[in-house]
C-alpha positions as CSV (number, residue, x, y, z in Angstrom):
1,M,0.1,-0.1,0.0
2,R,1.3,3.5,-0.9
3,V,0.6,6.1,1.7
4,V,1.0,9.9,1.9
5,I,0.8,11.3,5.4
6,A,-0.2,14.9,6.2
7,E,0.4,15.9,9.8
8,D,1.9,19.0,11.1
9,S,3.1,17.2,14.3
10,V,6.5,15.9,13.3
11,L,6.4,13.4,16.2
12,L,3.0,12.1,15.0
13,R,3.9,12.1,11.5
14,E,7.2,10.2,12.0
15,G,5.4,7.7,14.3
16,L,2.8,7.0,11.6
17,T,5.4,6.6,9.2
18,R,7.5,4.1,11.2
19,L,4.4,2.1,12.0
20,L,3.2,1.7,8.5
21,T,6.7,1.2,7.2
22,D,7.3,-1.5,9.8
23,L,4.4,-3.4,8.6
24,G,5.5,-3.4,5.0
25,H,3.6,-0.5,3.6
26,D,5.3,2.4,1.5
27,V,5.1,5.8,3.0
28,V,6.0,7.8,-0.4
29,A,5.6,11.2,1.2
30,G,5.1,13.0,4.6
31,V,4.2,16.7,4.6
32,G,3.2,19.3,7.4
33,D,0.5,21.3,5.8
34,A,-2.4,21.3,3.5
35,E,-0.7,23.2,0.6
36,A,2.1,20.7,0.6
37,L,-0.2,17.7,0.4
38,L,-2.2,19.1,-2.6
39,K,1.2,19.7,-4.3
40,T,2.7,16.3,-3.6
41,V,-0.3,14.5,-4.7
42,A,-0.1,16.6,-8.0
43,E,3.5,15.8,-8.4
44,L,2.8,12.1,-7.7
45,D,-0.1,12.3,-10.4
46,A,2.3,13.8,-12.8
47,E,4.7,10.9,-12.4
48,Q,1.9,8.3,-12.6
49,A,2.6,7.3,-9.3
50,L,-0.6,8.1,-7.2
51,P,-0.9,6.9,-3.6
52,D,-3.5,4.4,-2.5
53,V,-4.5,6.4,0.5
54,V,-3.9,9.7,2.1
55,V,-3.9,10.1,6.1
56,A,-4.4,13.7,6.9
57,D,-5.0,15.8,10.0
58,V,-8.3,17.8,9.9
59,R,-6.4,21.0,11.4
60,M,-3.1,22.1,9.8
61,P,-1.2,25.2,9.3
62,P,-1.4,28.0,8.7
63,T,-4.6,28.7,10.8
64,H,-5.0,25.3,12.3
65,T,-8.8,25.4,11.5
66,D,-10.0,23.3,8.5
67,E,-7.1,23.3,6.0
68,G,-6.6,19.6,6.3
69,V,-10.3,18.6,5.8
70,R,-10.7,21.1,3.0
71,A,-7.7,19.5,1.2
72,A,-9.2,16.1,1.7
73,V,-12.4,17.1,0.1
74,R,-10.6,18.5,-2.7
75,L,-8.6,15.3,-3.2
76,R,-11.6,13.2,-3.1
77,K,-13.0,15.2,-5.9
78,D,-9.9,15.4,-8.0
79,Y,-8.7,12.1,-7.5
80,P,-11.6,9.7,-6.6
81,G,-9.5,6.6,-6.7
82,I,-7.4,7.8,-3.8
83,G,-8.7,6.7,-0.2
84,V,-8.9,9.4,2.1
85,L,-8.6,9.1,6.0
86,V,-8.8,12.1,8.1
87,L,-7.6,12.2,11.8
88,S,-9.2,14.6,14.4
89,Q,-8.8,15.5,17.9
90,Y,-12.4,15.7,18.4
91,V,-15.5,14.8,16.6
92,E,-16.3,17.7,14.3
93,E,-19.8,17.0,12.8
94,Q,-19.5,19.7,10.2
95,Y,-16.3,18.4,8.8
96,A,-17.4,14.6,8.8
97,T,-20.6,15.3,7.0
98,E,-18.7,17.4,4.2
99,L,-16.2,14.5,3.8
100,L,-19.0,12.0,3.6
101,A,-20.7,13.9,1.1
102,G,-20.7,13.0,-2.7
103,S,-18.6,10.0,-3.7
104,S,-18.9,7.1,-1.0
105,R,-15.6,5.2,-2.1
106,G,-12.6,5.1,0.0
107,V,-13.2,7.5,3.1
108,G,-12.5,7.6,6.8
109,Y,-12.8,9.6,9.7
110,L,-11.1,8.7,13.1
111,L,-10.2,10.3,16.2
112,K,-6.6,10.6,17.0
113,D,-7.1,8.4,20.1
114,R,-7.8,5.6,17.7
115,V,-4.2,5.6,16.3
116,A,-3.0,4.2,19.9
117,E,-4.9,1.0,18.8
118,V,-2.4,-0.1,16.4
119,R,-4.1,-3.1,14.8
120,E,-7.4,-1.2,14.4
121,F,-5.8,1.9,13.0
122,V,-3.9,-0.1,10.4
123,D,-6.9,-2.1,9.4
124,A,-8.7,1.4,8.9
125,V,-6.0,2.5,6.6
126,V,-6.0,-0.6,4.6
127,R,-9.8,-0.5,4.3
128,V,-10.1,3.0,3.1
129,A,-7.0,2.3,0.6
130,Q,-9.1,-0.7,-0.7
131,G,-12.1,1.6,-1.2
132,G,-14.0,1.0,2.0
133,T,-14.9,2.8,5.0
134,A,-13.5,3.6,8.4
135,L,-15.5,5.8,10.7
136,D,-15.0,6.3,14.4
137,P,-17.8,4.9,16.6
138,E,-18.2,8.4,18.3
139,V,-18.5,9.9,14.8
140,V,-21.3,7.5,14.0
141,A,-22.9,7.9,17.3
142,Q,-23.0,11.8,16.8
143,L,-24.4,11.4,13.3
144,L,-26.9,8.9,14.2
145,G,-28.0,11.2,17.2
146,R,-28.7,14.0,15.0
147,S,-30.7,11.7,12.8
148,R,-32.9,10.4,15.6
149,K,-33.8,13.9,16.5
150,Q,-35.0,14.3,12.8
151,D,-37.0,11.1,13.4
152,V,-35.0,9.5,10.5
153,L,-34.6,6.2,12.5
154,A,-37.9,6.1,14.1
155,G,-39.0,3.0,12.3
156,L,-36.0,1.0,13.4
157,T,-35.9,-1.5,16.3
158,P,-33.2,-1.0,19.1
159,R,-31.4,-4.0,17.5
160,E,-31.7,-2.5,14.1
161,R,-30.1,0.7,15.3
162,E,-27.4,-1.1,16.9
163,V,-26.6,-3.0,13.5
164,L,-26.8,0.2,11.6
165,G,-24.3,1.7,14.0
166,L,-21.8,-1.0,13.5
167,M,-22.4,-1.0,9.8
168,A,-21.4,2.7,9.6
169,E,-18.4,2.0,11.5
170,G,-17.4,-0.2,8.3
171,R,-17.9,-3.5,9.8
172,T,-18.8,-6.4,7.8
173,N,-21.8,-8.6,8.5
174,S,-19.6,-11.3,9.9
175,A,-17.8,-8.9,12.2
176,I,-21.2,-7.7,13.2
177,A,-22.5,-11.1,14.1
178,R,-19.3,-11.6,16.1
179,Q,-19.9,-8.3,18.0
180,L,-23.4,-9.0,18.9
181,V,-23.0,-12.8,19.3
182,V,-25.6,-13.7,16.7
183,S,-25.6,-15.7,13.5
184,D,-24.8,-14.2,10.2
185,G,-28.2,-14.9,8.9
186,A,-29.7,-13.0,11.8
187,V,-27.5,-10.0,10.7
188,E,-28.3,-10.3,7.1
189,K,-32.0,-10.2,8.0
190,H,-31.5,-7.0,10.1
191,V,-29.7,-5.3,7.3
192,S,-32.3,-6.1,4.7
193,N,-35.0,-4.8,7.2
194,I,-32.9,-1.6,7.7
195,F,-32.7,-1.0,4.0
196,L,-36.3,-1.6,3.7
197,K,-37.3,0.8,6.4
198,L,-35.0,3.5,5.0
199,G,-36.1,3.1,1.6
200,L,-32.8,2.0,0.1
201,S,-31.9,-0.7,-2.2
202,P,-29.4,-3.2,-0.8
203,S,-26.2,-3.5,-2.5
204,D,-23.7,-6.3,-2.8
205,G,-20.9,-4.3,-1.4
206,D,-20.9,-4.0,2.3
207,H,-19.0,-0.6,2.2
208,R,-21.4,0.8,-0.5
209,R,-24.4,-0.1,1.8
210,V,-22.8,1.4,4.6
211,L,-22.3,4.7,2.9
212,A,-25.5,4.7,1.3
213,V,-27.0,4.6,4.8
214,L,-24.8,7.5,5.9
215,S,-25.7,9.6,2.7
216,Y,-29.2,9.4,3.6
217,L,-28.7,10.2,7.1
218,N,-26.6,13.3,6.2
219,S,-29.1,14.5,3.6
């Protein structure tokens, strides 16, 4: 997996680089601000050597507000084949919603605390690089919480809401079954009911199903 890391904290950037490199991945560039990120990806594109995934901080210089997520949104528009995983100190609903809007392929939003859980973080990077999703449980909870206020999920049972939350985190049906200690068939039934009640057509791709639900909730 070819990775570009955009993080203004040198310590964290070097730590992520070392972590991914030690696991056999190729960190092709590490930059400290959004402008350098966009420039680096453009240069790699000119060399026909685009990365599989970009890992970027939401807040970067010069103002440390939204430069990172703005760059991430632009990359998703200009290079739809690149996975984009953003890291944030807190759940910032506006940024999460903007990042999830539009194309639903290869996107992730994790809290920085999740980086400490090495296996989970690396799995998330790989999943996004392969076109899947990786959403922090706290991000999912906040988005679903907003939707409940709008009665979007009023027709779902408590178990279906639980399954929907796990789906939105990017978990497969088998992983959900293990988490809830139920059969794969039971999860498949819950998923079918969720899509039926939300008026969404089920898709063969687990990650496409997840993001179809999220797109609906964010509309």
